[in-house]
C-alpha positions in Angstrom: 29.0 -133.3 -18.6 32.8 -133.3 -18.2 35.4 -131.7 -20.6 35.9 -135.3 -22.1 32.1 -135.6 -22.8 32.0 -132.3 -24.4 34.7 -133.1 -26.6 33.1 -136.4 -27.6 29.9 -134.4 -28.4 31.8 -132.8 -31.4 32.5 -136.3 -32.8 29.0 -137.2 -32.3 27.8 -134.3 -34.2 30.1 -134.7 -36.9 29.3 -138.4 -37.3 25.9 -137.4 -38.2 24.7 -139.3 -35.0 22.5 -136.3 -34.0 20.0 -134.3 -36.2 18.5 -132.2 -33.5 18.2 -128.5 -34.0 20.6 -126.7 -34.8 22.8 -129.6 -36.0 20.1 -130.5 -38.6 21.6 -127.2 -40.4 24.8 -127.9 -42.6 26.3 -124.4 -41.5 26.1 -125.5 -37.8 27.9 -128.7 -38.7 30.6 -126.7 -40.5 30.9 -124.5 -37.4 31.4 -127.6 -35.0 34.0 -128.9 -37.6 36.1 -125.6 -37.6 35.5 -125.4 -33.8 37.0 -128.8 -33.0 40.0 -128.2 -35.0 40.5 -124.7 -33.1 39.8 -126.2 -29.6 42.1 -129.2 -30.4 44.9 -126.8 -31.3 44.4 -124.8 -28.0 44.3 -128.2 -26.1 47.5 -129.3 -27.5 49.5 -126.0 -27.8 47.9 -123.6 -25.4 50.3 -122.6 -22.6 49.3 -121.5 -19.3 51.3 -118.7 -17.8 53.1 -119.3 -14.5 51.4 -116.6 -12.4 47.9 -117.8 -13.2 49.1 -121.5 -12.6 50.4 -120.8 -9.2 47.3 -118.7 -8.3 45.0 -121.7 -9.3 47.1 -124.2 -7.6 46.9 -122.2 -4.5 43.0 -122.6 -4.3 42.4 -124.4 -1.0 38.5 -124.3 -1.1 36.4 -126.9 -3.2 35.0 -125.0 -6.1 32.8 -126.1 -9.1 33.3 -124.4 -12.4 30.4 -124.6 -14.7 30.8 -123.7 -18.4 27.8 -123.0 -20.4 28.9 -123.4 -24.0 27.7 -125.1 -27.3 30.0 -126.8 -30.0 29.0 -124.4 -32.7 30.2 -121.3 -30.6 33.4 -119.8 -32.1 34.5 -118.0 -28.9 34.0 -121.2 -26.9 36.6 -122.9 -29.2 39.2 -120.5 -28.2 38.4 -120.1 -24.5 37.0 -123.5 -23.1 40.4 -125.2 -23.6 42.0 -122.7 -21.4 39.2 -123.0 -18.8 39.7 -126.9 -18.9 43.5 -126.5 -18.6 43.1 -124.1 -15.5 40.7 -126.4 -13.8 43.1 -129.3 -14.2 45.6 -127.6 -12.2 43.7 -127.9 -8.9 41.9 -131.2 -7.5 39.7 -128.7 -5.5 38.2 -127.5 -8.8 35.6 -129.7 -10.3 34.8 -128.6 -14.0 31.2 -129.4 -15.4 29.7 -128.4 -18.8 26.1 -127.3 -19.7 24.9 -126.8 -23.1 23.3 -123.5 -23.4 20.4 -124.9 -25.4 19.5 -127.8 -23.3 16.6 -128.0 -20.8 18.7 -127.9 -17.8 20.9 -125.0 -18.8 21.1 -122.2 -16.2 21.9 -119.4 -19.1 18.8 -117.6 -18.4 20.3 -116.6 -15.0 23.5 -115.5 -16.7 22.3 -113.2 -19.6 24.8 -110.7 -21.3 22.9 -107.5 -22.1 19.9 -109.7 -22.2 21.2 -112.3 -24.4 22.4 -115.9 -24.2 26.0 -115.2 -25.3 28.4 -118.0 -24.3 30.8 -119.4 -23.2 30.0 -118.3 -19.6 32.0 -119.5 -16.7 30.3 -119.8 -13.3 32.4 -120.5 -10.4 30.7 -121.7 -7.2 31.7 -122.6 -3.7 30.6 -125.6 -1.8 27.6 -124.1 -0.5 26.6 -123.5 -4.3 27.1 -119.7 -4.1 28.4 -117.9 -7.0 32.1 -116.8 -6.3 32.6 -115.2 -9.9 31.4 -115.2 -13.4 33.2 -114.9 -16.5 32.2 -114.3 -20.3 31.4 -114.6 -23.0 34.8 -113.4 -24.2 37.7 -111.5 -23.3 37.2 -107.9 -23.0 39.4 -106.9 -25.9 37.8 -109.2 -28.2 34.3 -107.9 -26.9 35.4 -104.3 -27.8 36.3 -105.5 -31.5 33.0 -107.5 -31.7 30.9 -104.5 -30.5 32.9 -102.2 -32.9 32.0 -104.5 -35.8 28.5 -104.7 -34.7 28.0 -101.0 -34.6 29.5 -100.7 -38.1 27.0 -103.3 -39.3 29.8 -105.5 -40.4 28.8 -108.8 -42.0 29.0 -111.9 -39.9 31.8 -113.2 -42.1 34.0 -110.2 -41.3 33.1 -110.4 -37.7 34.1 -114.0 -37.7 37.4 -113.2 -39.5 38.3 -110.4 -37.1 37.8 -112.3 -33.9 39.6 -115.4 -35.4 42.6 -113.2 -36.1 42.4 -111.8 -32.6 42.3 -115.0 -30.8 45.2 -116.6 -32.9 47.3 -113.6 -32.0 46.4 -113.4 -28.4 47.0 -117.3 -27.9 44.8 -117.4 -24.7 46.7 -114.6 -22.9 43.7 -112.4 -22.3 41.5 -115.2 -20.7 44.1 -116.1 -18.4 45.0 -112.5 -17.3 41.2 -111.9 -16.8 40.6 -115.0 -14.7 43.9 -114.2 -12.8 42.4 -110.7 -11.9 39.3 -112.2 -10.7 41.0 -114.8 -8.6 43.2 -112.0 -7.1 40.4 -109.9 -6.3 38.3 -112.7 -4.2 
């Protein structure tokens, strides 16, 4: 699935054209509606920093970047647009999407602390070997999430805290983390 296909999936869900789980649940449809708005904002307004732009543009070997995600995922709404923007910078990068909950998902091979946390970015070389893995969220937001979880904060409080962090950070952390990874390989 391409980024365009992934974006169209949001519209399909919101139009009620699928009633598969979990989109048979009103709450998940509401998450999709919110995430579409958030994702579109970053697609339109998200800015790529010059240093990572130059680093991504300098990649000379073909790579496939696979993003494992789902439209209901709040972290994905804030991170996936930046991954798509980065991949667009270099024709040597092919960006593909897998839905975490689909039969062909590779998420079982990329668990986070035993869980299917998303989004996950898996970058592979032409031989199909993993070059690097990133996800499910920037380290700083993971600290916030872990702290709130340890405090038994409500799901609502967790959502609000992470949303505020993402809004303030404006995609800087994911870019810095991907830049650091690219520089290390």
